[in-house]
N, C-alpha and C positions, 0 to 999 in steps of 0.2 A: 395582621400577624400576630400569634401568640408565642410569647416566650416564657418559659418555666424557669423558676428561681427556687432555691431551698431558703426558707425564711420568710419573715414578715415583710410587708411593705416598709420601705425605709431602711432596709438592711443595706450592707455595702454590695451585695450581690445585685440588689435592685439598681443601685447607682451605676454598677458596671453595665448592667443591661440596658439602662437608660442611655448611657455613653455610647454603646455600641449600635443600639437600635432605638433612636429617640421616638419613633412614632408606633412602636410596637405595644400591644397589651401584654402588660406583665402578669403572670399567673403565679402566685405564690403557692408553695406546697411545703408540706412539714418535713419530709424525709428526702435524703439524696437519692435513694433507690426510686422514689416516687418521681423524681424529676426526669430521670432517665426513662422511666415507663411512660411518662406523658409524650415524650419524643418518639419512643418505639411504637406506640399505639396510634401516633397521628394527632393526639388531643392537643398537642402543642407542636408548633412548627420547628422550634428550636429551644435551647436551654442556655443559660450562662451559668457556669460553675467556677467557683474558686479552685485553682489547682495547686497553688503555693503561695507562701507569704515570705517576704525577704527576711523575716526574723523567726518566725515560728517554724518555716520549712513547709513540707508538702502536706497536701490535705488527702491523707492516704486512701479514705474511703472512695475519693473521686478517682484515683488512680486504678484502683481494684474495680471500680464500675466502668471505667473506659475499656479495660481489657474484657470484661464479661459481656459487653453489650456492642452490638453493631451500630455504632455512632460514628460520626466523623467530625474531627475538629477543623472548623473553617476559619475562625479567627482568634486572635489573643489580644488581650489588653492589659494594661498595667495600671492600677488605681492607687493613687496616694491615700493612706489610711490616716486619717486624723480623729482621735478619739474625744469625746466631749462628755463633760459631766452634765447631766441632764436631770431636771426635776420637774414636778407639777408647778405651774405659775404661783409665785408667791412664797415658795419654799426657799429658805436661806441655807447657805451652806453650812452654817454653825449647827443648823438642827438636823443634819444628815447623819444617820446612824449606820446605815447598810446601802451598799451599792452593788446593784445587779448587773451582770452582763455575761456574756459567753465566755467561758474559761480562758480562750486565747486572748481575748481583749483584756481580761483582768491581768493576765501575766504580762502584757505588754505596758501595763501601767503601774508596776511594782513601786517605782520611785514616788509616785503620788500618793500610794497608800502608806509607805515609809514616812512620809511628811504629814499624813493625816491618820495617825494611829486610832483615832476615834471612830473611823469609818471602817466597817466590816464589809470585806468583798464577799459576794454571794453568786456563786455560779449560776447561770441561767440558760436555757436553751438557745438564745438568739440575742444578739445585740438590740436590734429594732424591737424584738418581743419583749425586752427588758423595759423599754420605754412604754410600749403598750401596757404592760403590767402595772407599772407605777401610776399611769394615768386612769387606767380602767377601775383600779382598786382604791384611787384616791389615796395613795400612800404619802404622807406627810413627813415621815422620818426617813425617807429612801430616796435614793437617786439612781441613775442607770448610766452607763458608759455605752455610748453609741455615737453615730454620725449626726452631724447637724441636720442632714437630711431627714434623719428618724424623728428628731424633735419637731420639724415642721410637719411631718406626717401626722403626728398625734397631737399637736397643739401644745407641746412641752416647751419648757424654758431652758435655754442653755446657760449654765453658771459659769462654766471654764472650759476652754478650748485648749488643744494641744496637750493632752494628758499622757501621751505615749512617751515612753522613756527614750526612744531613737526616733528622729525625725525622717530618717530615712527607711520608712516602713510603707512597703507597697506590697500589694496583693495581685497576683497574676491571674487572670481570668480566661477561660475558654468559652467560645461560642461553639456549641455542638449541633449538629443537625443529623438527621437519619440517613440521608443521602450523600455522596460525596460531590462536592461542588467546589471547585478551585476559584479562588478570587484572584484578580490581577495583582501581581507582584509577589505571589506566594514563593517564599524563598527559605521557609524553614519548615522542617518535618519533625513530628513526634512518632516513636516507634515503641514497641515493646517486644522483647524476645526472651527466650528460655535456651539454657545450654545444659549439655550433659555435664555432670559432676565429675570432671577429669582434669589433670593438671594441664595448665595453659590454656584452657577453654576460653576465658575471658580475655586473655591476651589476643588470641586469634580473632575472637569477634571484634575487638576494638581496632585491631589493626588493619581490617577492611577499610576502615575510615582514614587511618593515619597514611596508608599507602597512597591515597588518592588526595591527600591534603584538605580533607573536610573536616571543618570545625566543630567540634562536639561543644555545645553550650551546656549541657546538662546531662548528668547520669544518676539514676537512683535505683535502688533494689527493693523488691517487695517479696514476702513469702509466696511461694506458688501454692495456691489453694488446693488440698488433697493430697500434696506431697511434701511431707515435713522435711525441713533443712534444705528444700531446693528453693530457687528464687527465680523471678522475673526481673529483668532489667529493662528500665525505662529510659530512652535516650532522646535528647533534642539535638538536631543539628542543622546548621546552615548549609543550604543546598549547593551552593556555588555553581559549578557547571553541571548542568541537568544530566548529561550522560555519565559524569562520574558518579552522581548520587544514585543513578538507577543501577550501575554496576556495582556500587557499594552494597545495595540492598540484595542484588543477585548473589553476590559472593557471601553476605552474611547468611542469606538462606541455605547455603551450602554446609555451614559450620554450626548453625543453630537448630535446635530442636523444632522451633516455630518462630515466625516473625510476623507481627501484626502492625501494619502502618494505622496510627491512630488519627493521623492528619496532616495536612499540607497547607500552610496559612502564610499570610504576610507577617514579619516580625514586628511587634509591638515596638513604638519608640522607647528610648532607655528610661525616660521619666515622664510621669503624667501627673497632673494635679486633679484632686478630688473636684 
């Protein structure tokens, strides 16, 4: 089984894919759109994508791609994110002048940089890619912020663990496939819908869930492509009684311009360890 991820081997997406599908062959690709293309074309059987972080918020590109592509969310997983300071073997922390990492990872380690003003944070395209970069180019005055898994992947050295400002740092990942396939215990649904721009439209849309005592666990809005100042709403809800969920979706279809079910899947545990 082939599973596409965005990023380099050793990335957090790689770790999440290994957690969900331990025996799968991981296929790293450069761009998020390419991940979806691999699934649509059949070049990959599935993909694992980050959808939101507990500190940084949603991965907006992936919300847009879920709406634009005919894929289906089959599973979710939450991964504890621990950032490490990583160097080439033999490099001492006192000699580090630059620290490469993804901008989100750098932003999650602000306290570390305040305590180490001699280190310049340098944005890079990928956490694991930053480790690959310092090892490939033999940089002796530079470090990377990435996972311990990335250090092992490239033969690098972990100087310090737990750089993140907040230890309650989790990323939620989706496992997506081209075809709909419900797993046992699927009790959570993700949908997208758009509404006409008129008074009370959002209230009426959300009331279809409130009237049936359906628990909404998330709501997110994104601009609707090609229609300035109009929005798509992304909602996650716990299904509860199956008939109530189906009736709510049917009712929503009567008040919304469109409704797309993005996935039905088992809810992940509240906490996970890396």
